[in-house]
C-alpha positions, -999 to +999 in steps of 0.1 A: -531-090+648-524-104+677-558-112+685-595-128+670-627-140+677-645-177+665-674-176+662-685-212+673-678-209+706-679-169+710-641-174+727-614-145+715-574-161+713-545-148+710-524-163+678-498-178+701-528-193+720-549-207+689-515-219+677-513-244+704-551-261+694-553-295+685-548-300+646-588-308+640-604-282+663-577-254+651-591-267+616-622-260+621-623-225+638-598-210+617-627-210+595-650-196+618-631-165+628-637-126+631-620-091+636-631-085+674-636-050+666-650-044+634-660-085+632-651-089+594-638-126+586-607-130+593-582-157+586-553-171+609-517-179+592-495-210+611-455-198+621-436-200+594-407-217+586-392-184+574-398-174+611-424-155+607-447-155+637-481-167+645-505-149+635-542-133+628-560-108+599-590-097+578-591-087+545-599-061+545-612-046+581-639-020+579-625+017+575-626+026+608-614-004+626-579+003+646-567-031+637-563-017+599-533-015+587-511-009+555-505-047+553-540-055+558-556-032+534-523-034+509-542-051+480-574-024+483-551+006+473-532-013+441-562-001+416-538+005+389-561-001+360-595-001+381-609+031+362-603+023+331-617-012+331-651+001+347-657+013+313-696+002+306-687+013+266-662-014+260-663-053+259-638-068+282-620-098+269-603-123+293-564-126+283-555-163+294-517-145+294-497-177+278-526-183+254-524-223+264-557-245+260-572-258+295-566-292+299-597-317+298-611-348+312-596-346+346-592-372+368-595-363+411-611-375+439-625-350+454-631-362+488-596-369+493-584-333+513-567-351+537-530-355+536-509-334+558-501-294+553-460-301+546-449-273+529-437-277+495-409-265+477-412-236+470-591+032+238-584+051+270-599+087+271-624+111+281-652+091+260-659+052+253-658+039+222-688+019+217-686-018+214-645-011+215-626-041+230-602-046+260-580-071+271-579-077+308-557-106+327-567-124+357-547-107+382-563-070+365-598-086+369-592-100+407-580-064+413-608-045+404-632-074+418-615-064+453-617-029+450-649-021+439-685-033+443-696-014+415-676-033+391-690-065+408-728-055+400-716-045+365-740-053+337-706-047+313-704-072+286-668-100+293-657-126+272-639-157+273-622-171+245-655-185+222-678-184+249-710-162+248-708-130+259-719-123+293-718-094+319-695-093+348-724-097+377-733-129+360-700-139+350-679-134+384-692-151+419-680-144+450-674-173+477-703-162+500-726-165+473-721-194+460-746-224+463-765-251+441-775-232+418-742-226+407-738-267+404-723-278+372-722-239+358-692-225+350-677-191+364-654-170+373-650-179+410-631-155+438-624-145+475-607-147+502-591-182+512-586-194+549-564-226+544-547-252+520-541-284+525-527-311+504-539-346+500-523-377+500-521-376+464-504-345+458-533-322+453-534-288+464-566-278+478-572-241+483-600-238+507-626-206+516-641-225+547-653-251+563-672-283+549-698-264+532-678-241+518-665-238+483-623-252+477-606-244+445-584-279+437-545-276+422-538-310+405-509-328+412-491-319+383-496-279+388-487-277+425-448-271+421-455-241+386-476-230+409-457-220+437-429-214+419-453-183+396-465-173+429-430-176+453-444-197+478-424-215+498-449-226+529-485-237+527-492-215+552-486-180+527-524-190+511-538-183+545-556-147+538-548-142+501-573-138+476-581-164+441-601-160+409-604-196+396-621-195+363-639-234+358-672-252+367-686-259+402-689-298+410-700-312+443-683-341+459-701-375+472-701-361+504-715-325+499-682-309+497-683-278+466-656-275+445-638-261+417-613-280+398-586-251+381-580-268+345-543-251+339-525-222+357-534-197+331-570-199+349-560-191+383-546-164+399-541-147+435-534-118+447-510-123+481 
């Protein structure tokens, strides 16, 4: 969409005019955008190096919003496994796909979010079987979280590795619901990204909002592989994508909440 409203100043911007804002002002305001019609959270994506013009978007708009389009609602229509995964008689076992063990003893500077934003190179049946297990990848789980309010609040059992089983409602935490009670707690944190930034040390910060909103950290050694896995050519491609990351929520010295992705098998995005 071509226009969006900033809740900080109450002004409506065209994408062209928003792109001309000073970098610091743009960085703050792009975390506080809503659709001018349905007032759902919106994002801004700068013009890409491949020639795509600057634009706004919201995922999702309200169903009756005139700005809703096939593109912005694409994720919501890709249900796939959705009906089968919402089966209370089955325990969901999270499949980390490659089975790689997570790295430990991560040494990062959570306050280093500076740097520049230069792009970088690139049994299912009519009746459930009690206590049956089904393996599901993070991509399927993220898609179902996006699509299903029922699933997000489900008491269905879910298990990861040797961890004690818990429920879907307890394990997955939407970015909008993250607060102090989640400090140092391991969860599946998920939601919509507003923007991304490369730190001076090469770490990639995927931001859900401003200073008080949680960010996801991809360590510098994993950044290139992360770009390649999702065919990312420009850092602006992250704006407006959904993400799910398994990790522990931390808070930096300046109060910034963040979660580190300890291995690419523990993070997935949906473009």
